[in-house]
N, C-alpha and C positions, 0 to 999 in steps of 0.2 A: 505431592509425593507419589501420586499415582495409585493411591489406595482406595478401595471401595469403602463406603461408610461402615459396612459390616466388618471388614478387615481392620479398619481403624479402631473400632470399639473393642476388638478382640486383643489388641496389643497391650502388653504390660508397659509400665512407665520406662523400664529399662530398654525394652525393644524400641519404643518410640524415641527415646533419647538417642539410641544408636542410629536410627533412621535420620534424625535431625542432624547429627554430626556428619553422617555420610553425605547428606544433601548439602550441607555447608561446604564440605570439601569439594564436591562436584561444582557448586556455584562459584567457588573461588577459582577452580580450574577454568571454567568457561569465561569468567571475568578476565583471567590472565590472557586469554586469546585477544580480547579487545585491547587490553593494556599494551600488549606487544605491538599491535598495529599502530596505536596512538603514539607509542614511544618511537617507533621507527619513523613515522611521518614527522614527528617533532624534530628528531635528531637530523633527519635529512634536510629539513628546511630551516634549521636554527641559524642564527647569525654567527659570525666569526667569534664574537666576544661572549656569546651565550654558552653556558656550560651544557654539556651533554647530560641528559636525564636517563635514569634507569627505569626498567619496566615497573618496579615497585612504586615509583613516583606517580604512576597512573592508576594504581589499585585503590579502590574505595576505602579500604581500611586505613591506608596512609593519609588519604585526603581528608577523611572525616574524623580521624582519631584526634582526640583532644590531647595536646601535648602537656598541658599544665593541669594537675588534678584540681578539682573544685575545692575551694576553701569552705570552712564551716559556715561563713556568712553567705556564700553563694548557695549552699545547700539549704540553709534556713530560708532565704528569700524565695528559692524555687519551691520549697515545700509550702510556703504561704500562698504563692501564686496558684499552685495546683489545687490546694485545699479550697481556695476561693472559686476557682474555675469549676470545681465539681460541687459547689454549693455547701461546702462544709464550713464549720466555724472552729476557730482556734481558741481554746480556753487558756487563760493565763494560769500558770502554776502559782500556788500559794507561796508568798515570800519573794517572788520575782517581779522585777520592774517591767519586764517586757512580756 
């Protein structure tokens, strides 16, 4: 963010949040430049039967965005994996089989 350590520690949480939001907007703008070039090159060289793509198709939030929300079982499995990975133990609740 271009802040000195002194300036960083003098920020309030609200100021830091505002800086993070502004950086996110700027990062997205910069990413859109690359996405525009990638989109242009793809569309110029695509085959006759291939559909044209939009700039948004090359943006990371679309590429990495999970389209299906996690199920309760997926969340539970991931929680167990992370707990084990960090050396934690899961205690069974009283009256529960799992």
